[in-house]
C-alpha positions in Angstrom: 0.2 -0.1 -0.2 1.4 3.1 -1.3 0.6 7.1 -0.1 -1.8 7.6 -3.0 -3.6 4.1 -1.2 -3.8 5.0 2.2 -5.4 8.3 0.9 -8.0 7.1 -0.7 -8.8 4.8 2.2 -9.2 7.4 4.6 -11.3 9.0 2.3 -13.4 5.9 2.1 -13.6 6.0 5.8 -14.3 9.0 6.4 -17.4 8.3 5.0 -18.7 6.1 7.8 -19.8 8.3 11.0 -16.9 8.7 13.4 -15.8 10.8 16.4 -14.7 13.7 14.1 -18.6 14.3 12.9 -19.3 17.7 13.7 -15.5 18.5 14.6 -13.6 22.4 13.8 -11.1 21.7 11.0 -8.5 23.9 10.3 -6.2 22.9 7.3 -2.6 25.8 6.4 0.7 25.4 4.8 -0.6 24.0 1.9 -0.1 25.9 -1.5 -2.3 23.3 -3.3 -3.7 19.2 -2.9 -4.0 15.7 -5.2 -6.9 14.6 -6.3 -7.0 12.3 -3.1 -6.5 15.3 -0.5 -9.2 17.1 -2.5 -11.1 13.6 -1.7 -10.9 13.9 2.1 -11.4 17.5 1.7 -14.7 16.7 -0.1 -15.5 14.3 3.3 -14.6 16.4 5.3 -16.7 19.0 4.3 -19.6 16.9 4.6 -19.5 16.1 8.1 -16.8 18.7 9.7 -16.3 22.4 8.9 -13.5 22.5 7.4 -12.0 25.7 7.4 -9.2 26.7 4.6 -6.1 28.7 4.7 -4.4 29.8 2.3 -2.4 33.4 0.7 -3.7 35.1 -2.4 -3.5 37.6 -3.8 -4.2 38.9 -7.8 -0.3 38.5 -8.9 1.1 35.7 -11.1 3.7 34.7 -7.2 -0.2 33.5 -6.2 -1.4 31.3 -9.6 -1.3 28.4 -8.0 -3.0 29.3 -5.5 -5.8 30.9 -7.3 -6.0 27.0 -9.1 -6.2 25.6 -5.8 -8.9 28.4 -5.0 -10.6 27.6 -8.3 -10.6 23.0 -7.5 -11.7 24.3 -4.2 -14.5 26.3 -5.2 -15.7 23.1 -7.4 -16.1 20.3 -4.8 -17.8 22.5 -2.8 -22.0 22.5 -3.0 -24.1 24.9 -1.2 -24.5 22.3 2.2 -21.1 22.2 2.2 -19.0 26.0 3.0 -15.9 25.9 1.6 -14.0 29.7 3.6 -11.1 30.8 1.7 -9.3 33.0 3.5 
């Protein structure tokens, strides 16, 4: 089992009730996320209050961060609020 398999397993495990249901989760210090990490964030948003902190400015320097924000917006729904700061 490699790192990607472990992330896929975690994503599936988050579909069942756990002790983190209703928890407040802060994600900070990332510029981007792998597809597996995005699936975990999506699963967490369904059962916890997730806040993701990203540095952003309307500058080329932050292009990767803007792409990350766009990906996060795609995985969110009306019921799942992702706060982008």
